[in-house]
N, C-alpha and C positions, 0 to 999 in steps of 0.2 A: 190738352193733347189728346188726339184720337188714339186710343190704345189698341194694339193688334189683338184681334179675337182668335187668330189662328192658333190652334194648339195641336199637339200630336194626336190627341184623342179624336180629332175630326177626321183623321185619315187612317187611324190605326186599323179600322175594320176592313179596309181594302187589302186584298191579298193578290199579289202579282208575282209571277216567277221572274223576278228581275235579274237574278244573278246567272251568269253563265255556269255551265257545269264545271265540276272540279277539273275535269280534263282540259276544258277550254281555258279556264282561268290560269292553269299552270303552263300552258303551251304558248310560246311566243307567237304573236301574229305574223312576225317577219323575222328572218334570221338576224341576230345581233341587236334586236330592238331593245331588250332590257339593258344590255350593256351600254347602248347609246344613251338611253334615258338616264341611267346611273351616272355616266360621265358628264352629261349635260347639267345635272344637278350640281356637280362639283364646279363645272365651268362657271355657272351663274351664281354659285354660293347660295343655293336654295336648300333649306333643311329637308323639306319633304314635298311629295306630290302624289297625286293619284290620277289614273287614266282609265277611261272606258272607251271601247271602240264598238260601234254599231255597224253591221253590214247586213243588208237585205232583211231588215226587221228583227235581227238577232243581235244580242250583246255577245260578241265573239271574244271579248277580252276585257278584264277589269283587274287592276292591280294597284297596290300602293308601293311607293318607293321612299326611302329615307325615313325621317323621324318627325313625330308630331310636335316635339318641343325640344329645343337644344339643351334645356336644363334637365328634363325628365327622361329624355331619350326613348320614349315609347314609339314603336314603329307605326308608320302609316299603312293602312290597308284600304280595301275598296269600299269600306263602310265608314271611313273617317270623315267627319263633317268639316267642311270649309265654308267660308263666305264665297258666294258667286258674284258679288258686286253688281256691276251694271249689266251682266247677263240676265239680271232680273227684269230688265226693260221689256224683253220679248214676252214675259208672262203678263205684263200690263197690257201690251198690244193684243195678246190673245184674249184677255179678259174682255176688252172692248169689242173684239171680233165676235165673241159669243153674244154680246148684247146687240150687235148689228144683225146677227143671224136671227135673233128673236124679234127683230123689228122694233126694238126699244131705242135704237140709236142709228145714225148714219155717219159714215166716215166724214162727210162734209157738213155735218151740223156745226153751227157756230159754238165755240167753246163757251163764250159768255152766256149763251142761251141755256147751256146745261149747268153752268156754275154761277148761281146768283151772286152778284157783287164782284165778279172777277173782272179785273181791268189790267191793261198794259199801259205803259207810259204814253204810247202813241195811240190816240183815239181811233185812228183808221185801222191800226193793227188789231185793236180790241174788237172792232166791228167785223173784221174779216177772218180772224184766226179761227181755224177749224180743228176738229178732233184729229184729222189727218196731219195738220201742222204741228200739233202738240207732240205727235209721235215721230216726226221726221226731221227735227232739229232745224227748222227754218223760220223761227219766230223773229229773227233779227236781234236777239238778245245774246250778249256774252253770258258766261256761266253764272256769276253772282252767287257762287257756292257758299260763301261765308254766311249768307242769309239763313241757311239751314245748318251749315257746318259748325257754327259757334254754339249751337244748341241753346239759343236764347228764346225761341218761340215754338209753339205747336204748329201742326200742319195748317190749320185754318189761318193763323196769324201770318205765317210765312206766305201763304197764298195771297192774303190781303196786301202784304207789303211788296209783292212783285210789281205793283203799279209804279213803284219808285225806281225801278231798275231801267235806266235809260238805254235805248237801243244802241247797238254798236255798229250796225249796218242796216241796210234796207230790209223791210219785211219780205221774206221769201227770196232775198237776193243771194244768199249763200248759206252753206252749211255752218252751223254753230252749235256745238254740243251743249245740251241744255238739260240738266237734271231737274230744274224747277218745273219745266213744262211736263215732265213725266210725273212729278208729284201732282200737278194739276190733273193729268190724265187719270191718276188713281182716284182723285176726288170725283171725277166724272163717273167712275165705276160706282162709287158710293151713292152719288146723287141719283143715278139712273136705276141701280139695282136695289137700293135700300140696305145693302150690306157694305161693310168696310172693304177696302181693297184686300186687306189681310184675310178676312173671312171668305171673300169671294174666291181668291186664289186657292185657299185651302180646300174649299168645298167643290169647286168646279174644275180645278186642275190637279192639285196634289192627290185628292181622294180617288178619282177615276184612274189615275196613272199609278196608283199604289206607292206614291212618294211619301211613305209613312214616316220617314226620318226628317223630312224637309220642313222648314218653318220660315216665317217672314220676320222673325225678330230674334235677337240673341237672348231674349228672356226665356226662350225654350231650351237653351243649351245646358244650363247647370245640371239638369237631370240626365243628360246624355253621357255615357262613359267613354265615348270614342270621338274626341273633338281635337282638332288641330289648334295649336296656339299661333297667333299672328306673330310675324317677325319683321323687323325693320333694321336698317343700318342707322344707328344713332351715334353721332360723333365718330363715324368710321368703325363702329363696333356692332356686330350682329347681336341684337337683343330681342327677347320676348317682350311684346307690348300688349296692353289690354285689348280685348275685343271692344270695338267701338259700336255703340248703340246709334243707329241711324234710322230708327223708326219714323222720325219726322219726315224723311224723304224716301220712305220705304218703297214706293212704286218705282223708284229710279235705281234701287240697288240693295235691298236689305235681305234677300233670300239666302238661307244657309242650307247646304245639302251635301250629299256624297255622290260619287260618280255612278253608282248603281241606280240611285234615284234619278239622277240627271240623264242617264242613258234612256230612261223611259220617255222623257221629254224629247230627246233626239228622235226616238222611234215615232212619236206623234208627228213631229215636223217632217220627217222623211216619208211618213205615211200620208201626207197631205191632210192631216187632221183626223186620220183614222187610227184607232188603237185597239188591238185585240178584237177586231170585228165590229167595233162601234165607232161611228163618226162623231167625234167630240166637237170638231170645228169643221164647218163646210169647206170643201177643198178650194173653192175659188177665193175664200177669205184668207186661207193660208197662202195662196199664191199672191194675193194682194200684199200681204205682209212681206213676202219675199220679192216684191217688185220694186225697182228703183223709184224713189220719190225725190231725193235731193242729191245733186252731183257733189262729189268731194274731189277737189283738185289733187292730183298726184304730183307731189313735189319731186325735185331732182334726186334727193336722197333715196326716196322710195323707189324710184325708177331704177336707180343704180343698184340697189339692194336686190330688187326682184323685177327683172326686165320682162318676166312672163305675165305681169299684171298690166293690163291696158286700160281698165276703168275701175273706178271706185265710187260707190254710191251708198246711200242709206235708204232702206225701205221703211217699214213700220216695226221698230224694235230690233232690226237686224242690219248689220253692215253687209254689203254685197260687192263682190269683185270677181275677176276671172283669174284662173291659174291653170296654165298649160291647156288652155282652150276649154276649161270647165268652169261653170258657175260655182262660186263659193258663197255660202251664207254663213255668217259667223257673228259672234259678239263676245268681246272680252269683258272683264270686270276687275276693278281694282278698288280696294278699300283698305284702311289701315292694316298692313301686315299680311294681306292676301291678294293673290292674282289668279284669275280664272279665264277659261276660254271654252266656248261651245262653237264647234266648226263643222260644216257639212258640205258635201258634194252631192246635192240633191239628185242630179241625173244619174249618179252612180249608186244611189241609195246607201250612202256611206257617210258616217259622221263620228265625231269623237268629243269627249269632254276631258279637259285637263284642269285640275284644281291644285293650287300650291299655297303654301303658307309663308310666302315672301312678298314683301311690298314691291309693286311696280316692276316685277321682273319680266323680261321678254322671253323667258323660257317657254311659256305656252306657245308662242308664235313659232319658235324654232322647232318644237316638237310637232306642231301642226303641219308645217311644210315637209318635214322629214317623213311623217306618216303618209301624207298625201302622195309624195314621191313613191313610197313603197307600194301603196295601193295601186297607183297608176303605172307601176313598173317603169318609172322614169329613171334616168341616171341618178345615182345617189349623190347628194350634195351635202356637205357638212354645214347644215344651217346653223347649228349651235356655234361653231367657230365663226361663221360669217356674221351672224347677228351680234355675237359677243364683241367682235372687232368694232362693229358699228356703234355699239353701246359704249365701248371704251372711248371712242372718239367724242361722243356726246358728253361723257363725263369729263373729259379733258377740257372741252369748251366751257363747261360749267365751272370747273376749277379756275380757268383763266378769267372768267367773269368775276368770280369771288375775289381773285387776286387783284384784279383791276379795281374793284370796289375798295379793297384794303389799301391799295396804293393811292387812292384818291382821298383817303382820310387825312384831314388836316390835324397835325399834331400840335400840342401845346395850347389848345383852346379850352375854354370853360363855358358852362351854360350862361346865358345872358342874365338870368335871374336866380335868386335863391330857390332851391328845389321846391320848397313848400308852395311857391307861387305857381308852379305847374299843376299842383294837385287840384282836382275838381272833377266834375261830371261833364262829359262830352257826348253829343248826340248827333245822329243822322236819321233822316226820315225812314230809310230802308233798314239799316242795320241796328237801329236802336241806340242804347247807351253804352259807353265804356267809362270806367272810372279810374282815375289816377290818384293814388294816395302817396303821401310822404311819410316814411317810417324809418326812424333811426338813420337819417341821412341818405336814404335810398328811395327812389321812386318805384312804385309798383303799378302795373296796369292790369285791369281785369275786364275781359270782354266775354261774356257768357260763361258757360260751364267749363269750356275746354282751354281757353286762352287766358292764362294768368301767370304773371312772373315779374321779376325785377327789370328795371330799365337801366342799362349800362350806358354811361355817357360815351358817345361816339365822337362827335365834334359839334361845335357851335350849339344849336338847339336841337340837334338830332341825337337820339338815343337808340340803342339796340335792345329789343325785348328778348330776353332769354326765358322762353316759356317753361313753366314748371314741368309740364308734360313734355319731356325732351323730344319725343317723336314729332312734336309740332314744329320743331326747328327754331329759327330766330326770325325776327321781323324788325325793320327799321321804323322808328316813330319820330316824326319831326313836328315840333310845336311851332305854331304861327303866332307872331307878336304884332301888335299894331304900333302906331307912332307914339303911343303913350306907354310903351313897354308893358302892355297888358296882354296876357295870353288869350287869343281869340279862338283857337282851334288846334287840331292836330291832324296829321296824316299818317296812316299806317300802310306800309308797303307789304302786300301779301299776295301770293299766287301770281306774281307778274303784273299786278296792278296796284293802284293806290286808292285808298278809301279815306275820304275827308269827313271829319267830325267837327262840329262847331261847339264852342264851350257854352255850357248852360250856366247863366249867371246865378251866383248864390245870393242869399238874402242881403248880405253886406254889399255886394256889388250893385244890386238893384237899388239899395238905399242911396249909395254914393253917386251912381250914374243915372238914376231915374229909369223909367221903363224903357226896354229895348224892343 
């Protein structure tokens, strides 16, 4: 595995007046703002959040709300560290922009030419895929996140195995969010600059912006005294969960920061690459990152929730849309127990950062729209209530789906075979091996470092995996049998899709059946 080289020491020497004055930090930016945020935390059941607001190159407000940990009850402040998740992608795009500015790279260079041995499943896509494509989610590939999410391989091996991920639609045909392509983009940074993505971001972005508390790995957090704990609903109960190490796919989402540090990043973006009198990224390259590259279809639910949005696109590391006639540049982030949002109105020289310690919450979006309305002096709308109602409808549909699955369960069935006959090793070209063992009358499945747990019989030859790390949820596992009542493979339902693994014959099977 490529270890992150970024450390706090790399950026500690940079000194920036990041914080607003005491008078600014204690003064609400808009009447009733703090009360609204506090009420919104309760509405969405979010333990804690921090917000920074930038206007005209000044950090006009920064404050924490709620608590860092439901067990320890420590308060959140403007220097509490959170994961920013996929808001990290814009840092990867900016890193490549710097290399473009130096003449070491072009946006339309072929990715395979910059990454020796890099291949996609489709040879034509391998031949045509560019750096620009890596950054704009139009590779034709569905997510394939288990390839990095199960923590079975290092970055190089994950990148090699991408060739086994079959396309879900045509190359450049539509938007398809893709973390693996951002991991590849981070490897381009390494190949071209000679420094790891982690080290490049620390030296070229964190240091000049004075982001001295920010890091690209959770390995930097134990020495920090002011860190939020991730929270998730596990079995309908709010719980603290461990920080998740995602260094493998770091360029897609591993940055940790606080709102004062992130406000400097917003200042750089609003300043078109200029920060404290120094042009860190050429203005036209910032504009390129803020320019639409891939159209995103607005569905009916979106249009009903926000009729003021008429287009939605993706640039290079940023989502782009309109709101009340203004261009919005933004990117959210979600990783285990954390949700974040960076959002800007560039023409207004206005932006904000919202960091929370709750998994997958829409709270940041609600606060973004509420703050935009206040800044634009638009009629106040209770976005918190509106988005919460929409979220509750989605949860109701999810519960209906789960109930339907339960109603489809055939009662009174038993597995076709004795449990020990399901035990063995199963393999897939892309995802590697999973192992099923039989212990004390129970099957257990192990897939990488994060997915391990007992298999509960569901019906026929389908079992439900109850993962030991309960925040991973549950998955259905179905074994395939041939006409000789021999197990030939299994299927795991995860993330809305199904992954198929073939059984690897053991020595006894090879002796009995001959070479396969």
